[in-house]
C-alpha positions as CSV (number, residue, x, y, z in Angstrom):
1,M,-21.1,-26.3,13.1
2,T,-20.8,-28.3,9.9
3,T,-18.2,-26.9,7.4
4,F,-17.8,-27.9,3.8
5,S,-14.7,-27.6,1.5
6,A,-14.7,-27.4,-2.2
7,I,-11.4,-27.9,-4.0
8,A,-10.5,-27.5,-7.7
9,V,-7.2,-27.7,-9.5
10,T,-6.0,-25.5,-12.4
11,D,-2.8,-25.2,-14.4
12,S,-1.8,-21.6,-13.8
13,L,-1.7,-19.1,-10.9
14,E,-3.6,-16.5,-13.0
15,S,-6.5,-18.8,-13.6
16,A,-6.5,-20.0,-10.0
17,Q,-6.6,-16.4,-8.8
18,K,-9.5,-15.6,-11.2
19,L,-11.4,-18.7,-10.1
20,A,-10.9,-17.8,-6.4
21,E,-12.2,-14.3,-7.0
22,A,-15.2,-15.6,-8.8
23,C,-16.0,-18.0,-6.0
24,E,-16.4,-15.1,-3.6
25,S,-19.6,-14.1,-5.4
26,L,-21.3,-17.5,-4.8
27,A,-24.5,-17.8,-2.7
28,P,-24.2,-19.1,-0.1
29,E,-20.9,-17.2,0.0
30,P,-17.8,-18.9,1.2
31,I,-16.3,-18.1,4.6
32,G,-12.8,-18.4,3.1
33,V,-11.1,-18.8,-0.3
34,G,-7.4,-19.7,-0.8
35,T,-5.1,-20.3,-3.7
36,Y,-2.1,-22.6,-3.3
37,E,0.6,-24.0,-5.5
38,I,0.7,-27.8,-5.3
39,E,4.3,-28.5,-4.2
40,D,4.9,-31.6,-6.2
41,G,6.6,-30.1,-9.2
42,S,3.5,-30.4,-11.4
43,G,3.0,-26.6,-11.8
44,L,-0.6,-27.0,-10.8
45,Y,-2.6,-24.7,-8.4
46,E,-5.3,-25.5,-6.0
47,V,-8.3,-23.3,-5.2
48,T,-10.0,-24.2,-1.9
49,T,-13.2,-22.7,-0.6
50,Y,-14.9,-23.2,2.7
51,F,-18.6,-22.9,3.5
52,T,-20.8,-23.2,6.6
53,E,-23.8,-24.1,4.4
54,T,-24.1,-26.7,1.6
55,P,-22.4,-25.0,-1.3
56,D,-24.0,-24.3,-4.7
57,I,-22.8,-27.4,-6.6
58,A,-24.1,-26.2,-9.9
59,G,-22.5,-22.8,-9.5
60,L,-19.1,-24.4,-8.6
61,F,-19.3,-26.7,-11.6
62,L,-20.0,-23.7,-13.8
63,L,-17.2,-21.6,-12.4
64,S,-14.7,-24.5,-12.8
65,S,-15.7,-24.9,-16.4
66,L,-15.5,-21.2,-17.2
67,H,-12.0,-21.0,-15.8
68,G,-10.6,-24.2,-17.2
69,A,-10.2,-26.0,-13.9
70,R,-11.0,-29.5,-12.9
71,E,-14.4,-30.0,-11.4
72,F,-14.6,-29.0,-7.7
73,V,-14.5,-31.9,-5.2
74,I,-16.8,-31.1,-2.3
75,S,-16.3,-32.6,1.2
76,E,-17.9,-32.3,4.6
77,I,-15.3,-31.3,7.3
78,P,-15.8,-32.8,10.7
79,E,-16.0,-30.4,13.6
80,T,-12.5,-29.9,15.0
81,D,-10.8,-27.8,17.6
82,W,-8.3,-26.4,15.1
83,V,-6.4,-24.2,17.6
84,A,-5.8,-27.3,19.9
85,K,-4.8,-29.3,16.9
86,V,-2.3,-26.7,15.6
87,K,-0.8,-26.4,19.1
88,R,-0.1,-30.1,19.1
89,E,1.4,-30.2,15.7
90,L,3.4,-26.9,15.4
91,S,7.1,-27.4,16.1
92,P,9.5,-24.6,17.3
93,V,11.1,-22.3,14.6
94,S,14.6,-21.0,14.7
95,A,15.3,-17.8,12.7
96,G,18.8,-16.6,13.5
97,R,19.0,-15.8,17.2
98,F,15.2,-16.0,17.5
99,F,13.3,-19.1,18.7
100,V,9.6,-19.1,18.3
101,Y,7.7,-21.7,20.2
102,G,4.3,-22.6,21.6
103,S,3.6,-23.2,25.3
104,H,3.5,-26.9,24.7
105,D,7.3,-26.7,23.9
106,A,8.3,-24.5,26.8
107,E,10.6,-27.1,28.2
108,N,12.6,-27.3,24.9
109,V,13.8,-23.7,24.6
110,P,17.6,-23.5,24.2
111,D,19.6,-21.3,26.5
112,D,21.4,-19.2,23.8
113,V,18.4,-17.8,21.9
114,V,15.9,-14.9,22.1
115,P,12.7,-16.8,23.0
116,L,9.3,-15.7,21.6
117,L,6.3,-17.5,23.0
118,I,3.5,-17.5,20.4
119,D,0.6,-19.9,20.7
120,A,-1.7,-20.6,17.7
121,S,-4.5,-18.1,17.7
122,M,-6.9,-16.3,15.5
123,A,-4.2,-13.8,14.4
124,F,-1.6,-14.4,11.7
125,G,2.1,-14.9,12.6
126,T,3.4,-17.9,14.5
127,G,6.8,-17.8,12.7
128,H,6.1,-21.0,10.7
129,H,5.0,-19.2,7.6
130,G,7.7,-18.3,5.1
131,T,6.8,-14.6,5.3
132,T,7.2,-14.3,9.1
133,L,10.3,-16.5,9.1
134,G,11.8,-14.2,6.4
135,C,11.1,-11.1,8.5
136,L,12.8,-12.6,11.5
137,N,15.8,-13.6,9.4
138,A,16.0,-10.0,8.1
139,L,15.9,-8.6,11.6
140,D,18.7,-10.9,12.6
141,R,20.8,-9.7,9.7
142,L,20.2,-6.1,10.7
143,I,21.4,-6.9,14.3
144,Q,24.5,-8.6,13.0
145,N,25.3,-5.5,11.0
146,G,25.1,-3.3,14.0
147,F,21.7,-1.6,13.3
148,S,20.2,0.1,16.3
149,P,16.9,2.0,16.0
150,N,15.2,4.4,18.3
151,R,11.6,3.8,17.0
152,T,10.1,0.7,15.4
153,A,6.7,-0.1,14.1
154,D,5.0,-3.4,13.1
155,I,2.3,-2.5,10.6
156,G,-0.3,-5.2,10.2
157,C,1.2,-6.9,13.3
158,G,-1.0,-10.0,13.7
159,T,0.4,-11.7,16.7
160,A,3.0,-9.0,17.1
161,V,5.8,-11.5,17.0
162,L,8.0,-9.1,15.0
163,A,7.3,-6.2,17.3
164,M,8.2,-8.4,20.3
165,A,11.4,-9.5,18.6
166,A,12.4,-5.9,18.1
167,A,11.5,-5.0,21.6
168,K,13.5,-7.8,23.1
169,T,16.5,-6.8,20.9
170,W,16.3,-3.1,21.7
171,P,14.6,-2.7,25.1
172,D,15.5,1.0,25.3
173,A,13.8,1.9,22.0
174,S,10.2,2.7,21.5
175,H,8.0,0.1,19.7
176,W,4.5,0.2,18.2
177,A,2.4,-2.5,16.7
178,S,-0.8,-1.8,14.7
179,D,-3.4,-3.9,12.9
180,I,-6.8,-3.1,11.3
181,D,-8.2,-6.2,13.0
182,P,-9.2,-5.7,16.7
183,V,-8.8,-9.4,17.4
184,A,-5.2,-9.2,16.3
185,I,-4.6,-6.4,18.8
186,E,-6.2,-8.4,21.6
187,V,-3.9,-11.3,20.6
188,A,-0.9,-9.0,20.5
189,V,-1.6,-7.7,24.0
190,A,-2.0,-11.2,25.3
191,N,1.2,-12.3,23.7
192,L,3.1,-9.5,25.3
193,A,1.7,-10.6,28.7
194,A,2.7,-14.2,28.0
195,N,6.2,-13.1,27.3
196,Q,6.4,-10.8,30.4
197,M,6.6,-7.8,28.1
198,E,3.6,-5.8,29.2
199,G,4.0,-2.1,28.2
200,K,7.1,-2.8,26.0
201,V,5.1,-2.4,22.8
202,T,2.3,0.0,22.2
203,C,-0.5,-1.9,20.4
204,I,-3.1,0.1,18.5
205,E,-6.0,-0.6,16.2
206,A,-5.3,1.2,12.9
207,A,-5.1,0.9,9.2
208,G,-1.5,1.5,8.1
209,F,-0.2,4.6,9.9
210,E,-3.6,6.2,10.3
211,H,-3.6,6.8,14.1
212,E,-2.7,9.8,16.1
213,E,-0.1,7.9,18.2
214,L,1.7,6.8,15.1
215,A,1.6,10.3,13.8
216,A,2.9,11.7,17.1
217,A,5.8,9.2,17.1
218,S,7.2,11.1,14.1
219,Q,9.5,9.1,11.9
220,F,10.5,5.4,12.5
221,D,13.9,3.9,12.0
222,L,12.5,0.4,11.3
223,V,9.1,-0.6,10.0
224,F,7.9,-4.2,9.5
225,A,5.0,-4.7,7.1
226,N,4.2,-8.4,6.6
227,I,1.0,-7.9,4.7
228,L,0.1,-8.4,1.0
229,K,1.1,-6.8,-2.3
230,P,-1.9,-4.4,-2.7
231,P,-1.7,-2.8,0.7
232,L,2.1,-2.6,0.4
233,I,1.7,-0.6,-2.8
234,H,-1.0,1.5,-1.1
235,L,1.3,2.2,1.9
236,A,4.4,3.2,-0.2
237,P,3.8,6.9,0.0
238,E,3.1,6.7,3.8
239,M,6.3,4.6,4.2
240,A,8.3,7.3,2.6
241,R,6.8,9.9,5.0
242,H,7.0,7.9,8.2
243,I,10.4,6.2,7.8
244,A,13.4,8.3,8.6
245,P,16.2,8.9,6.1
246,Q,18.5,5.8,6.2
247,G,15.6,4.0,8.0
248,I,14.7,0.4,7.1
249,A,11.6,-1.2,5.8
250,I,11.2,-5.0,6.1
251,L,8.4,-6.0,3.7
252,S,6.8,-9.4,3.2
253,G,3.6,-11.2,2.4
254,L,4.7,-11.3,-1.3
255,L,4.8,-14.1,-3.8
256,N,8.2,-14.3,-5.5
257,E,6.8,-13.0,-8.8
258,Q,5.4,-9.9,-7.0
259,A,8.7,-8.8,-5.4
260,D,10.1,-6.9,-8.4
261,E,7.0,-4.7,-8.6
262,I,7.3,-3.8,-4.9
263,I,11.0,-3.1,-5.4
264,D,10.2,-0.7,-8.3
265,C,7.3,0.9,-6.4
266,Y,9.4,1.7,-3.4
267,G,12.5,2.6,-5.5
268,E,10.4,5.4,-7.0
269,R,10.0,6.7,-3.4
270,G,13.6,6.8,-2.5
271,F,14.1,3.2,-1.2
272,E,17.0,1.0,-2.2
273,L,17.0,-2.8,-1.9
274,L,19.5,-4.2,0.7
275,H,18.5,-7.8,0.7
276,R,16.0,-10.2,-0.9
277,E,15.2,-13.6,0.5
278,E,13.0,-16.3,-1.0
279,I,11.5,-19.0,1.2
280,G,9.4,-21.3,-0.8
281,E,7.0,-19.2,-2.9
282,W,7.3,-16.2,-0.6
283,S,9.7,-13.2,-0.8
284,N,11.0,-10.9,1.9
285,L,12.6,-7.5,1.1
286,T,14.8,-5.3,3.2
287,L,14.9,-1.8,1.9
288,R,16.6,1.4,3.1
289,R,15.2,4.9,2.6
290,Q,17.8,7.1,0.9
291,S,15.9,10.4,1.0
């Protein structure tokens, strides 16, 4: 299948986000749209769109003009086995005691780590992204401080790397992993098997906490939610209901400039900030429910 990319550059995050949103209404519609800061100190942002059909060149030109961006550069992308390529190129990641690696690096796992085998797949969360790395760092800090939960949940689990890290740390606790994407749940189950952890985490397809098994689990002592700002705001009331008093929420998927809004939103629902970590443009928050 032939794929096309169209890339434009603009001078602010706001204009890049507006341009990206406008691109979603093109016909043929893109199969993916992303906004990225160009990490060269220029302060510029890149909007990248992908198409499986030849894109509307005139429409792209009009949108770039309307949003003050440079004209889109359109390229044809050669057919590539991206999963195989990523497997070859991803290096292991260390986050405190945790060591995330692909099967191609199985011979390079140190002896004094908690190993997590995560191969590149169609689900998010290999440990290389700043948000996942930040969550693992936050988990490591909790362990160092003597935290010990009875129930944990990984909401929007992707590969379930965070749920597996918790299950390896506290094997006697109960652990859940949920995702709205059925593919992610399939990947999560496969990852548990690859790590000889079958049955250690209950994996369910659900939006947020909207599942009878999560409701039956009552309140959680630790919840991961590595998603995005809008669903984190939407989930705040449910977090306050489903996290036990003195329980912990580890939140990520946030740009640095979005973190204060999330802190305020959760503060209004009885959460206090314990730790904030920035990795590149991404923030990770560790919060404790006070009441």
